[in-house]
C-alpha positions as CSV (number, residue, x, y, z in Angstrom):
1,M,146.0,-140.9,95.9
2,I,145.1,-143.8,93.3
3,E,141.9,-144.1,95.4
4,L,140.9,-140.6,94.9
5,I,141.7,-140.4,91.3
6,K,139.6,-143.7,91.3
7,R,136.9,-141.9,93.2
8,N,136.8,-139.0,90.9
9,I,136.7,-140.8,87.8
10,N,133.9,-142.8,89.0
11,F,132.0,-139.4,89.8
12,I,131.9,-138.7,86.3
13,A,128.8,-140.2,84.3
14,W,130.8,-141.2,81.5
15,D,127.6,-142.7,79.8
16,N,126.6,-139.2,78.8
17,F,130.0,-139.5,76.2
18,L,129.1,-142.6,74.9
19,N,125.2,-141.8,74.0
20,P,124.4,-140.4,70.3
21,Y,121.4,-138.3,71.5
22,V,123.4,-136.5,74.1
23,Y,125.6,-135.2,71.0
24,R,122.4,-135.0,68.8
25,D,120.7,-132.4,71.6
26,I,123.8,-130.4,72.3
27,S,124.1,-129.6,68.7
28,I,120.4,-128.6,68.1
29,G,120.7,-126.7,71.3
30,L,123.8,-124.7,70.1
31,I,122.4,-124.3,66.5
32,E,119.2,-123.0,67.8
33,I,121.3,-120.9,70.3
34,L,123.7,-119.6,67.2
35,V,120.6,-118.9,64.9
36,F,119.4,-116.4,67.9
37,V,122.6,-114.8,68.4
38,S,122.7,-114.1,64.6
39,I,119.2,-112.7,64.3
40,S,120.0,-110.8,67.9
41,L,123.0,-109.2,65.9
42,I,121.3,-108.5,62.7
43,V,118.5,-106.5,64.6
44,S,121.3,-104.5,66.4
45,Y,122.3,-103.1,63.1
46,I,118.9,-101.1,62.7
47,Y,120.3,-98.9,65.7
48,I,124.2,-99.0,65.1
49,S,125.5,-98.9,61.7
50,K,129.2,-100.5,61.0
51,K,130.8,-97.4,60.6
52,F,130.7,-97.1,64.3
53,K,134.2,-98.0,65.8
54,Y,134.1,-100.3,69.1
55,N,137.0,-100.6,70.9
56,S,137.6,-104.0,69.9
57,L,135.8,-107.1,68.7
58,V,134.7,-108.6,71.6
59,E,133.0,-105.5,72.5
60,E,131.1,-105.1,69.4
61,F,130.1,-108.6,69.5
62,V,128.8,-108.7,73.0
63,F,127.0,-105.2,72.7
64,R,125.1,-105.9,69.5
65,T,124.4,-109.2,70.8
66,T,123.3,-107.5,74.0
67,L,120.9,-105.0,72.1
68,G,119.4,-107.2,69.7
69,I,118.1,-109.5,72.8
70,S,117.0,-106.6,74.7
71,T,114.9,-105.5,71.5
72,I,113.6,-108.9,70.9
73,G,112.4,-109.2,74.5
74,F,110.6,-106.0,74.2
75,S,108.9,-106.5,71.1
76,I,107.8,-110.1,72.5
77,A,106.6,-108.0,75.5
78,I,104.5,-105.7,73.3
79,L,103.2,-108.5,71.5
80,G,101.8,-110.4,74.4
81,L,100.6,-107.5,76.2
82,L,98.5,-107.0,72.8
83,Q,97.4,-110.5,72.9
84,F,99.2,-111.7,69.9
85,I,101.8,-114.5,71.1
86,N,101.8,-117.1,68.3
87,I,104.2,-118.5,66.2
88,F,102.9,-116.2,62.7
89,S,103.5,-112.9,65.1
90,F,106.7,-113.9,65.9
91,I,108.0,-115.0,62.7
92,S,106.6,-112.1,61.2
93,L,108.3,-110.0,64.0
94,L,111.8,-111.2,63.1
95,A,111.2,-110.7,59.4
96,I,110.3,-107.3,60.2
97,F,113.6,-106.9,61.7
98,I,115.8,-108.4,59.4
99,I,114.2,-106.7,56.3
100,F,115.0,-103.4,58.3
101,S,118.6,-104.2,59.0
102,Y,119.0,-105.0,55.3
103,I,117.4,-101.4,54.4
104,R,119.8,-99.9,56.8
105,N,122.9,-101.9,55.6
106,K,122.9,-104.0,52.4
107,M,125.9,-105.9,53.6
108,V,124.7,-106.6,57.0
109,F,124.6,-110.6,56.2
110,N,128.1,-110.2,55.2
111,D,128.9,-108.2,58.3
112,L,127.4,-111.2,60.6
113,F,129.5,-113.7,59.0
114,L,132.2,-112.0,59.3
115,L,131.8,-110.7,63.1
116,L,130.9,-114.7,64.3
117,K,133.8,-116.0,62.0
118,Q,136.2,-113.7,64.0
119,I,135.0,-114.1,67.5
120,F,134.7,-118.0,67.1
121,I,138.3,-118.0,65.3
122,K,139.9,-115.1,68.4
123,Y,138.4,-117.0,71.4
124,K,138.3,-120.5,70.0
125,W,139.8,-121.6,73.1
126,L,137.0,-120.1,75.6
127,W,134.4,-121.5,72.9
128,I,135.6,-124.9,73.4
129,L,135.6,-124.4,77.4
130,F,131.6,-123.1,76.7
131,I,130.6,-125.8,74.7
132,I,131.9,-128.1,77.2
133,N,129.6,-126.6,79.9
134,T,126.7,-126.8,78.0
135,L,125.8,-131.1,79.1
136,P,123.4,-130.0,82.2
137,S,121.4,-127.9,80.1
138,L,120.0,-131.4,78.6
139,L,118.5,-132.4,82.2
140,P,114.8,-131.8,82.4
141,V,113.4,-129.0,84.4
142,Y,114.2,-129.9,87.9
143,R,114.8,-127.1,90.3
144,Y,112.1,-125.6,92.4
145,D,111.8,-121.9,90.9
146,E,111.9,-123.2,87.1
147,M,109.3,-125.6,88.1
148,S,106.7,-123.9,90.4
149,Y,106.5,-120.2,88.2
150,H,109.1,-119.5,86.2
151,L,108.6,-121.7,83.1
152,P,105.1,-122.4,84.1
153,Y,103.9,-118.7,83.9
154,V,105.9,-118.5,80.5
155,M,104.3,-122.0,79.3
156,K,100.9,-120.1,80.6
157,W,100.9,-117.2,78.3
158,F,102.3,-119.6,75.3
159,E,99.7,-121.6,75.8
160,Q,96.7,-118.3,75.8
161,G,98.8,-116.1,73.4
162,K,98.9,-113.4,75.8
163,I,100.4,-112.0,78.6
164,F,98.2,-112.1,81.3
165,V,98.1,-112.2,85.3
166,D,97.5,-115.4,86.9
167,P,96.7,-115.1,91.0
168,T,97.6,-118.8,91.1
169,M,101.3,-118.2,90.4
170,R,103.9,-117.3,93.3
171,Y,104.3,-113.6,91.9
172,P,101.1,-112.7,89.9
173,L,102.6,-109.3,89.2
174,Y,106.3,-108.9,88.3
175,T,108.9,-107.7,85.8
176,F,108.7,-110.2,82.9
177,N,111.5,-109.1,80.5
178,F,113.6,-112.4,80.3
179,H,110.3,-114.4,80.8
180,C,109.4,-113.0,77.3
181,V,112.7,-114.1,75.8
182,E,112.0,-117.3,77.5
183,L,108.6,-117.5,75.4
184,I,111.0,-118.5,72.3
185,G,111.8,-121.7,74.1
186,F,108.2,-122.8,73.7
187,F,108.1,-121.4,70.3
188,L,110.6,-124.1,69.6
189,N,109.2,-126.8,71.9
190,S,112.8,-127.0,73.4
191,T,113.4,-126.8,77.0
192,N,117.0,-127.3,76.3
193,F,117.1,-123.5,74.6
194,N,115.7,-121.9,77.6
195,H,118.3,-123.5,79.6
196,L,120.9,-122.4,77.2
197,L,119.6,-118.9,77.2
198,S,121.0,-118.4,80.7
199,W,124.4,-120.2,79.5
200,L,124.4,-117.8,76.8
201,T,124.1,-114.8,79.3
202,G,127.0,-116.7,81.5
203,V,129.2,-116.6,78.1
204,L,128.2,-113.1,77.2
205,T,129.0,-112.2,80.7
206,T,132.5,-113.6,80.4
207,F,133.0,-111.8,77.0
208,A,132.0,-108.3,78.4
209,I,134.6,-108.6,81.2
210,I,137.3,-109.4,78.7
211,A,135.8,-106.2,76.3
212,F,135.6,-104.0,79.5
213,L,138.7,-104.4,80.6
214,K,140.3,-104.3,77.2
215,R,138.9,-100.9,77.0
216,F,140.8,-100.0,79.9
217,N,144.1,-101.5,78.9
218,I,144.4,-104.0,81.1
219,K,147.1,-106.7,80.8
220,K,146.1,-109.7,79.1
221,F,146.9,-111.8,81.9
222,I,144.8,-110.2,84.1
223,I,141.6,-110.0,81.6
224,Y,141.6,-113.7,81.3
225,I,142.2,-114.5,85.0
226,S,139.4,-112.1,85.5
227,A,136.9,-113.6,82.8
228,L,137.5,-117.5,83.9
229,A,137.1,-116.6,87.5
230,F,133.6,-115.4,86.8
231,F,133.2,-118.2,84.5
232,F,134.3,-120.7,87.2
233,T,132.5,-119.3,90.0
234,P,130.7,-122.2,91.7
235,L,127.3,-120.0,92.2
236,V,127.5,-119.3,88.6
237,Q,128.2,-122.7,87.6
238,R,125.4,-123.8,89.9
239,Y,122.6,-121.5,87.8
240,L,124.5,-121.6,84.6
241,N,122.2,-124.1,82.5
242,L,118.9,-123.4,84.6
243,A,115.7,-121.2,83.7
244,Y,116.1,-118.8,86.5
245,L,117.4,-115.0,86.6
246,D,120.5,-114.8,88.3
247,V,123.1,-115.0,85.4
248,P,120.7,-113.3,83.0
249,I,120.6,-110.7,86.0
250,M,124.3,-110.5,86.1
251,F,124.6,-109.9,82.6
252,F,122.5,-107.2,82.1
253,M,123.6,-105.4,85.4
254,L,127.2,-105.4,83.8
255,M,126.2,-104.2,80.4
256,A,123.8,-101.6,81.8
257,L,127.2,-100.0,83.3
258,Y,129.0,-100.7,80.2
259,S,126.4,-99.1,77.7
260,I,126.1,-96.3,80.0
261,I,130.0,-95.6,80.1
262,L,130.2,-96.3,76.3
263,T,127.4,-94.0,75.7
264,K,128.7,-91.3,78.0
265,K,132.1,-91.7,75.8
266,N,130.0,-91.2,72.5
267,I,127.0,-88.6,73.9
268,D,126.6,-86.9,70.7
269,N,125.9,-90.1,68.7
270,K,122.1,-90.3,68.7
271,R,121.8,-93.9,67.9
272,L,124.2,-95.2,70.4
273,V,122.3,-93.4,73.0
274,V,118.9,-95.1,72.1
275,S,120.8,-98.2,72.1
276,T,121.7,-97.8,75.5
277,S,118.2,-96.7,76.5
278,I,117.0,-99.9,75.2
279,I,119.6,-102.1,77.2
280,V,119.7,-100.1,80.5
281,A,115.7,-100.4,80.3
282,F,115.5,-104.1,79.6
283,F,117.9,-104.8,82.6
284,V,115.5,-103.0,84.9
285,G,112.5,-104.7,83.9
286,I,113.9,-108.7,84.6
287,K,113.4,-108.1,88.4
288,M,111.3,-105.8,90.5
289,T,114.9,-104.6,92.6
290,G,115.7,-103.3,89.0
291,A,113.3,-100.3,90.1
292,L,115.9,-99.2,92.7
293,F,118.4,-99.1,90.2
294,V,116.6,-96.3,88.4
295,P,117.7,-93.1,90.5
296,L,121.5,-94.4,90.1
297,I,121.0,-94.6,86.1
298,F,119.3,-90.9,86.0
299,I,122.6,-89.7,88.2
300,L,125.1,-91.7,86.0
301,I,123.8,-90.8,82.7
302,I,123.4,-86.9,83.5
303,F,126.6,-86.3,85.5
304,K,128.8,-83.9,83.9
305,Q,127.0,-83.8,80.9
306,K,124.6,-81.7,79.2
307,L,120.8,-82.3,80.3
308,K,120.1,-81.6,76.5
309,K,122.2,-84.6,75.4
310,T,120.7,-86.8,78.0
311,I,117.1,-85.9,77.4
312,L,117.0,-88.7,74.5
313,F,118.0,-91.3,76.5
314,L,115.7,-90.0,79.8
315,I,112.8,-90.2,77.4
316,I,113.6,-93.7,75.7
317,F,114.7,-95.4,79.1
318,S,111.4,-93.8,80.9
319,I,109.2,-95.6,78.2
320,F,110.7,-98.9,78.1
321,G,112.2,-99.1,81.5
322,S,108.4,-98.6,83.1
323,I,106.7,-100.8,80.9
324,W,105.9,-103.5,83.6
325,Y,106.2,-101.2,86.6
326,V,102.9,-98.9,85.1
327,R,101.0,-102.2,84.7
328,N,101.7,-102.9,88.0
329,I,100.3,-99.5,89.1
330,V,97.4,-99.8,86.9
331,I,96.1,-103.3,88.0
332,N,97.3,-102.7,92.0
333,N,98.0,-99.2,92.6
334,D,101.9,-100.6,93.2
335,P,104.6,-100.4,90.7
336,I,106.5,-103.3,93.3
337,P,103.6,-105.0,94.7
338,P,102.7,-105.7,97.2
339,V,105.8,-103.8,98.9
340,L,104.6,-100.2,99.0
341,N,100.9,-101.2,99.4
342,I,101.6,-103.3,102.6
343,K,104.0,-100.4,103.5
344,F,101.2,-97.7,103.5
345,N,98.6,-99.8,104.6
346,K,96.5,-99.9,101.4
347,P,94.6,-103.0,100.1
348,D,96.8,-105.3,97.7
349,I,94.6,-107.7,95.5
350,Y,97.1,-110.6,95.7
351,W,98.9,-110.0,99.2
352,S,98.2,-109.7,102.6
353,K,100.4,-108.6,105.3
354,K,100.5,-112.0,106.5
355,D,101.5,-113.3,103.2
356,F,104.2,-110.7,103.1
357,Q,105.8,-111.0,106.4
358,L,105.6,-114.8,105.5
359,Q,107.9,-114.2,102.3
360,M,110.1,-111.6,104.4
361,N,111.0,-114.3,106.9
362,D,111.9,-116.8,104.2
363,L,114.4,-114.2,103.0
364,K,115.8,-113.3,106.5
365,I,119.2,-114.1,107.3
366,D,119.9,-115.9,110.3
367,R,123.6,-115.5,111.2
368,G,123.4,-116.8,114.6
369,D,126.5,-116.0,116.5
370,S,129.0,-115.2,113.4
371,N,130.4,-111.8,113.2
372,L,129.5,-110.0,109.9
373,L,132.9,-108.2,109.8
374,F,135.1,-111.4,110.4
375,D,133.0,-114.2,109.9
376,F,131.1,-112.6,107.0
377,P,134.1,-112.4,104.1
378,L,135.2,-116.2,104.8
379,E,131.4,-117.3,104.4
380,L,131.5,-115.9,101.2
381,I,134.1,-118.2,99.7
382,S,132.8,-121.1,101.6
383,S,129.3,-120.8,101.8
384,N,126.8,-123.7,101.1
385,I,122.8,-125.1,100.7
386,N,123.2,-125.5,104.6
387,S,124.9,-122.5,105.6
388,Y,123.3,-119.0,106.2
389,L,123.8,-117.8,102.8
390,R,122.0,-120.5,101.6
391,D,124.0,-121.3,98.5
392,F,127.3,-122.2,96.6
393,P,130.4,-119.9,97.4
394,I,131.9,-117.3,95.0
395,M,135.5,-117.0,95.0
396,G,138.5,-115.1,96.6
397,Y,138.3,-112.0,94.3
398,A,135.3,-111.0,96.6
399,L,137.5,-110.7,99.4
400,L,140.0,-108.2,97.5
401,Y,137.0,-105.8,96.6
402,P,137.4,-103.8,99.5
403,F,140.8,-103.0,98.6
404,S,140.0,-101.7,95.1
405,L,138.1,-98.3,96.9
406,I,142.0,-97.3,96.5
407,L,141.1,-96.9,92.7
408,L,139.3,-93.4,93.6
409,L,142.7,-91.9,94.7
410,Y,143.2,-92.0,90.7
411,L,140.0,-90.3,89.8
412,K,141.6,-87.2,87.8
413,N,143.6,-89.8,85.7
414,E,141.3,-92.5,85.1
415,K,138.0,-91.1,84.0
416,Y,134.8,-93.4,84.8
417,I,136.6,-95.0,87.6
418,L,133.9,-93.2,89.8
419,D,131.0,-94.5,88.0
420,I,132.2,-98.2,87.9
421,T,132.7,-97.7,91.5
422,I,129.5,-95.8,92.3
423,F,127.2,-98.6,90.3
424,T,129.3,-101.5,92.1
425,T,128.8,-99.9,95.5
426,Y,125.1,-99.4,95.2
427,S,124.8,-103.0,93.6
428,I,126.2,-104.9,96.9
429,A,124.3,-101.6,99.0
430,V,120.8,-102.8,97.3
431,W,122.1,-106.6,98.1
432,F,122.1,-105.9,101.6
433,I,119.3,-104.0,102.0
434,T,116.7,-106.4,100.3
435,A,118.1,-110.0,101.0
436,Y,121.9,-110.8,100.8
437,L,121.4,-114.3,100.4
438,I,124.4,-115.1,98.1
439,R,122.4,-116.3,95.2
440,Y,121.2,-112.7,94.7
441,A,124.8,-111.5,94.5
442,H,124.2,-110.4,90.9
443,F,127.1,-107.9,91.0
444,I,129.9,-110.6,90.9
445,P,131.0,-109.7,87.3
446,L,131.4,-105.7,88.8
447,I,133.6,-106.5,91.9
448,I,136.0,-108.7,89.5
449,I,136.2,-105.8,86.9
450,S,137.0,-103.4,90.0
451,V,139.5,-105.8,91.3
452,A,141.2,-106.4,88.1
453,L,141.9,-102.4,87.8
454,L,142.9,-102.3,91.3
455,I,145.7,-105.0,90.1
456,N,146.5,-103.5,87.1
457,K,147.1,-100.5,88.7
458,I,149.4,-102.0,91.2
459,D,151.3,-103.5,88.6
460,K,151.9,-100.1,86.8
461,K,152.4,-97.8,89.5
462,I,154.3,-100.4,92.5
463,L,155.7,-103.5,90.9
464,V,159.3,-103.1,88.8
465,N,161.3,-106.4,89.7
466,K,160.1,-109.0,87.2
467,Y,160.5,-111.6,89.9
468,V,158.1,-109.8,92.2
469,K,155.8,-109.6,89.6
470,Y,155.4,-113.2,89.1
471,V,155.1,-113.9,92.6
472,F,152.5,-111.2,92.5
473,Y,150.5,-112.4,89.9
474,L,150.6,-116.1,91.5
475,V,149.4,-115.1,94.7
476,V,146.6,-113.0,92.8
477,T,145.5,-116.0,90.9
478,L,145.3,-118.4,93.8
479,L,143.4,-115.4,95.5
480,F,141.1,-115.1,92.6
481,F,140.0,-118.6,92.3
482,T,139.9,-119.5,96.0
483,S,136.8,-121.1,97.3
484,K,136.1,-123.8,99.8
485,P,135.9,-126.5,98.8
486,L,138.1,-125.6,95.8
487,F,136.0,-124.5,92.7
488,I,137.1,-127.6,90.5
489,S,134.6,-129.8,93.3
490,F,131.7,-127.8,92.2
491,Y,132.4,-127.8,88.2
492,K,132.7,-131.7,88.2
493,N,129.3,-131.6,89.3
494,N,128.3,-130.7,85.8
495,Y,129.4,-134.2,84.5
496,S,128.4,-136.3,87.1
497,I,124.5,-137.0,86.3
498,K,123.6,-139.0,83.4
499,I,121.2,-137.5,81.2
500,P,118.1,-139.1,81.4
501,Y,116.0,-140.0,78.3
502,S,113.3,-142.9,78.9
503,K,110.3,-141.8,80.4
504,Q,110.6,-143.6,83.7
505,E,114.1,-142.1,83.9
506,I,113.1,-138.5,83.5
507,N,110.5,-139.3,86.2
508,K,112.7,-140.9,88.5
509,F,115.6,-137.8,88.0
510,I,112.8,-135.3,88.7
511,G,111.4,-136.9,91.8
512,Y,114.9,-137.2,93.1
513,G,114.7,-140.9,92.6
514,D,110.8,-141.5,93.6
515,S,109.2,-141.3,90.2
516,S,105.5,-142.2,91.7
517,L,104.1,-138.6,91.4
518,F,105.0,-138.2,87.9
519,N,103.6,-141.7,87.2
520,F,100.6,-140.7,88.7
521,I,100.3,-137.3,86.4
522,D,100.6,-139.5,83.2
523,N,98.0,-141.7,84.5
524,M,95.5,-139.0,85.3
525,N,94.0,-138.6,81.3
526,N,93.7,-142.3,81.9
527,K,91.4,-142.3,85.1
528,G,89.0,-139.7,83.2
529,I,90.4,-136.5,84.5
530,K,89.8,-134.1,81.4
531,K,92.4,-131.6,80.0
532,N,92.2,-128.4,81.6
533,S,90.9,-129.5,84.9
534,I,92.1,-127.4,87.9
535,I,93.4,-129.1,90.8
536,Y,94.5,-128.1,94.0
537,T,97.6,-129.6,95.2
538,Y,98.8,-129.4,98.6
539,E,102.6,-128.9,99.2
540,L,103.0,-130.3,95.6
541,N,103.1,-126.7,94.0
542,Q,106.6,-126.7,92.9
543,Y,105.6,-129.1,90.2
544,K,103.3,-127.1,88.6
545,Y,105.5,-127.3,85.5
546,Y,105.1,-130.9,84.7
547,F,101.2,-130.5,85.6
548,Q,100.5,-127.9,83.0
549,K,102.5,-129.8,80.5
550,Q,100.1,-132.3,80.8
551,G,97.2,-129.9,80.4
552,Y,96.4,-129.5,84.1
553,Y,96.3,-126.2,86.0
554,I,97.5,-125.9,89.5
555,V,96.0,-123.9,92.4
556,G,97.5,-123.7,95.8
557,D,100.7,-122.1,97.3
558,N,102.5,-120.6,100.5
559,F,100.9,-117.6,100.0
560,R,97.3,-115.5,99.4
561,K,93.4,-117.0,99.8
562,C,94.1,-120.4,98.7
563,S,97.4,-120.8,100.8
564,F,98.5,-124.3,102.3
565,N,98.0,-122.5,105.5
566,N,94.2,-121.5,105.0
567,F,93.5,-125.2,103.7
568,D,94.8,-126.4,106.8
569,D,92.7,-124.0,108.8
570,N,89.5,-124.9,106.9
571,V,90.4,-128.8,107.6
572,K,90.5,-128.1,111.1
573,K,87.0,-126.5,110.9
574,N,85.5,-128.9,108.6
575,K,84.6,-126.4,106.1
576,L,87.2,-127.9,103.4
577,K,84.8,-128.2,100.4
578,K,83.5,-124.5,100.9
579,F,87.2,-123.4,100.7
580,L,88.0,-125.3,97.6
581,E,85.0,-124.0,95.8
582,K,86.0,-120.8,96.7
583,C,89.3,-121.9,94.9
584,K,87.2,-122.5,91.9
585,V,89.0,-125.9,91.6
586,N,87.9,-129.2,90.4
587,Y,89.8,-131.9,92.4
588,L,92.2,-131.6,95.3
589,L,95.5,-133.9,95.4
590,I,97.3,-134.8,98.2
591,V,99.8,-137.1,99.5
592,T,98.3,-139.4,101.2
593,S,101.0,-139.7,104.3
594,K,100.1,-136.2,105.7
595,F,97.0,-136.8,106.7
596,N,95.3,-139.3,108.9
597,D,91.8,-138.7,108.6
598,I,90.6,-138.1,104.9
599,E,87.0,-139.2,105.7
600,K,86.4,-135.5,107.5
601,F,87.1,-133.9,103.4
602,D,83.8,-135.1,102.7
603,L,84.9,-135.3,98.9
604,V,84.5,-138.4,96.5
605,I,87.8,-140.4,95.6
606,K,88.6,-140.0,91.9
607,Y,91.6,-142.1,91.6
608,K,94.1,-143.4,94.3
609,T,97.4,-144.9,94.7
610,D,99.8,-145.8,98.2
611,K,101.2,-142.3,98.2
612,Y,98.7,-140.0,96.5
613,I,94.9,-139.4,96.6
614,L,92.7,-137.7,93.7
615,F,89.3,-136.3,95.2
616,E,86.8,-134.9,92.8
617,L,84.4,-131.7,94.1
């Protein structure tokens, strides 16, 4: 037992708590997020006045913040598409929003202060928990997707002052609503801000679960068990402080449903209808799978409502929700490229059938001999990066979800249960149909809410004896937090890594112990490699962010004309130089150990180390 305690104590990187720079940088990051949330709340007053009666304080905080973030995101998208991305345009935009809000509500700043004060005081213990969880946000950009395309794309927009199509990116055409919000991190020159943006959406999701369940008069104990179960879910913790889309999608998926229910309860409030249309449109434009939710959204908003009262929603939602899809059609004749072009044998600008098949194969799940019905539920709570779901698990509430369908029996007494059940089930179906890797289980908050509603119903309708209730809630709590290993084993990982600060420490951290590539990148300018040079990096595309940060642009990926497979074919045919010329690059960078006969390249060596060689064309 003593050894176990010692191991857990030694597991923590205590140096972080003794480093003043850690406290400085967390403070700066949180101040930036606070300012961002404050401006988002101010923006919301353009739509919704103080007179509107929310069900609870937390509902007002979450709904207004969501509305503000969505509006800011769309505004940046429009600026980018009009080629006006710069700090002056951004500040002017915020100033216009603040002025409009002040005109609408002269007490906007007083209302903002009171709302923030109340939300911080009322939920102070939760805020302490959330803030403790910000430590990993200080880590450098180091995970594959944020290094290879999420942040590099946004960085290019920032540098060139416009949103444009970059054919060298993994996904040249996509839906970029949340990426537009991440541009703010580049205005602030803060990677920490972009990591904390994801953290913020995790915090807001936790509060949204609380607000949602409060609206349905769920018992306080169930509310907090549900909210904490989401926050401590190993999968959520894994992506909470990264510049990925997964936690933001969880949040906006939940808020899309929440906003629709709120609007249906207040369908005559035109400003609320407009607000909901903006939030729901933002959700469908974060990731292209959002397009699959459009039919469901139309059905939910129209169902049992007078069509005239929903026309306003449908118009605004269609305009803002279609921005990226219309752009994709204009450029490539496919709203969700390359899916429809490939399916209907139409030419696609950026993808071939072979590339598309490679992508689909990468997403394909091989369950081996496991049984979907019996083994899959256990896999949900015991998954790891080496299992067929390929990531950290969710928790026991997932096993309880099927039983929540019992709630359908209470449709007559409980309005909107049908909306919740349909939306949740539909989300799960989309996951199964597209790619049911556990990382894409963005419906986690929805199933937690469904299970919480079921537990509350059981408490009211079945349980009478208070001792039976105690046992029942003990079992429910254990089930909610069940994972293998226990969630706490994943949670403590947040505190196990020492935050690197020196250049050498950072390079070593990004390279997982090997700093040689990043030392190479840092020395390229000293070796006469001009900024803005275009470099073909063979199987090093995951480090695109760091090349771009030093002023170099990267070509080379798993797909398209300049793919690694095509590179290999041209090496075999002794046509490498022509291939690289077609890719319009100035240099080629390779890992020395991957090639035996570099003389066949017929290229001039510009810079060489033991591990890497940079050729000049």
